[in-house]
LODOSE-813467 format. One record per residue: residue in one letter; x, y, z of N, C-alpha, C in turn. Coordinates in steps of 0.2 Angstrom, whole numbers, padded with zeros to 4 digits, always signed. Atoms other than C-alpha are relative to their C-alpha. Layout:
AXYZXYZXYZ;...
END
This chain:
M+0005+0000+0003-0093+0090+0370+0000-0002-0007;L+0002+0004+0007-0096+0080+0355-0007+0000-0002;D+0006+0000+0004-0111+0081+0345-0001-0006+0000;A+0002+0006+0002-0122+0064+0343+0003-0006-0005;E-0006+0004+0005-0114+0061+0327+0006-0001+0001;T-0009-0002+0000-0096+0068+0329+0001-0008+0004;H-0002+0006-0003-0097+0055+0343+0002-0008-0001;T+0000+0008+0003-0102+0040+0335+0006+0000-0003;R-0005+0002+0003-0091+0041+0323+0008+0001+0004;A-0006-0002-0002-0076+0047+0333+0001-0007+0004;K+0001+0006+0000-0081+0029+0340+0003-0002-0002;R+0001+0006+0004-0081+0020+0327+0007+0000-0003;R-0007-0002+0000-0065+0028+0321+0005-0002+0002;A-0007+0003-0005-0054+0025+0337-0002-0009+0002;A+0003+0009+0001-0063+0004+0336+0003-0001-0006;E-0006+0004+0003-0053+0004+0320+0006+0002+0003;L-0007+0000+0000-0037+0010+0324+0000-0004+0007;G-0002+0000-0005-0038-0003+0341+0001+0004+0006;D+0000-0004-0004-0040+0012+0352-0006+0002+0002;S+0009-0003-0003-0053+0018+0364+0001+0009-0002;L+0003-0008+0003-0061+0035+0361+0004+0004+0002;A-0004-0005-0001-0051+0041+0375+0008+0002-0002;A-0009-0001+0004-0033+0036+0367-0002+0003-0005;Y+0001-0003+0006-0040+0040+0351+0000+0009-0001;V-0002-0006-0001-0043+0057+0355+0003+0006+0004;R-0008-0002+0000-0028+0061+0365+0004+0000-0003;R-0002+0001+0007-0018+0056+0351+0001+0008-0005;L+0001-0006+0007-0026+0069+0338+0000+0007+0007;V-0003-0003-0002-0024+0082+0353+0008+0003+0002;E-0003-0002+0000-0009+0080+0357+0006+0002-0007;A-0001+0000+0010-0003+0079+0336-0004+0008+0001;D+0000-0008+0002-0013+0096+0336+0006+0004+0002;L-0003-0007-0003-0002+0105+0349+0007-0002-0001;G-0006+0001+0002+0014+0097+0343+0002-0002+0008;E-0005+0003-0004+0020+0089+0359-0002-0011+0000;P-0001+0006+0005+0025+0071+0356-0005-0004+0010;A+0002+0004-0006+0017+0057+0369+0005-0003+0004;P-0008+0000-0005+0028+0055+0385+0000-0009-0001;K+0000+0007+0005+0032+0036+0381+0004-0001+0008;A+0002+0005-0009+0032+0024+0400+0006-0002+0000;D-0009+0002-0003+0050+0021+0408+0001-0006+0002;I+0003+0007-0005+0047+0003+0411+0006-0001+0005;S-0006+0002-0004+0066+0001+0420-0004+0005+0008;E+0001-0002-0004+0055+0010+0434-0001-0003+0006;I+0005+0006-0001+0043-0004+0438+0008-0005+0002;F-0003+0010-0002+0058-0019+0439+0005+0005+0006;S-0005+0003-0006+0070-0008+0452-0007+0004+0007;M+0003-0003-0006+0053-0001+0464+0002-0006+0006;F+0003+0006-0005+0053-0019+0473+0009-0003+0002;D-0008+0003-0001+0073-0020+0474+0001+0001+0009;S+0001+0001-0005+0078-0026+0490+0007+0003+0001;G-0006-0001+0000+0096-0020+0489+0005-0004+0006;G-0004+0007-0005+0103-0038+0493-0003-0004+0002;S+0005+0004-0003+0090-0045+0503+0000-0006-0001;D+0001+0006+0004+0088-0062+0501-0005-0001+0007;I+0007+0005-0003+0071-0065+0512-0002-0006+0001;A+0002+0007+0006+0065-0079+0500+0005-0005+0005;R-0004+0006+0001+0077-0089+0504+0003-0001+0009;H-0001-0001-0007+0079-0085+0523-0008-0002+0005;K+0007-0005-0004+0062-0082+0529-0001-0008+0006;D+0003+0004-0004+0060-0100+0540+0008+0003+0005;E-0006-0003-0005+0077-0096+0550-0001+0007+0003;Y+0004-0006-0006+0070-0076+0554-0007-0004+0002;L+0004+0002-0007+0053-0085+0559+0003-0002+0006;A+0000+0004-0007+0061-0095+0570+0006+0003+0005;E-0005-0010-0005+0074-0080+0577-0006+0004+0004;A+0006-0003-0003+0057-0071+0580-0003-0004+0004;I+0002+0002-0004+0051-0084+0587-0001-0002+0005;M-0004+0001-0006+0063-0089+0599-0001+0008+0005;K+0003-0008-0005+0063-0069+0605-0007+0001+0003;V+0007-0001-0005+0045-0069+0609-0002-0004+0005;H-0003+0005-0006+0047-0086+0618+0004+0003+0007;K-0006-0002-0006+0064-0078+0629-0004+0004+0002;R+0002-0007-0005+0052-0063+0636-0006-0003+0002;E+0007+0002+0000+0037-0072+0640+0002-0007+0008;
END
């Protein structure tokens, strides 16, 4: 908790730096604790949706027709 004046000053300083108050406070705490801020590894995002070589978009009509034919054969 910060007193009202300190809170106002911290918000103003964060805005001057282009940060939110929360980001500003996190950065100050990390600096005080001597811990570097964790860096995001964007490569994890790109591998999240790896199809393993499947090309569903290219063959979607073919796959849909195959599924429909299977349903109609059962009926």
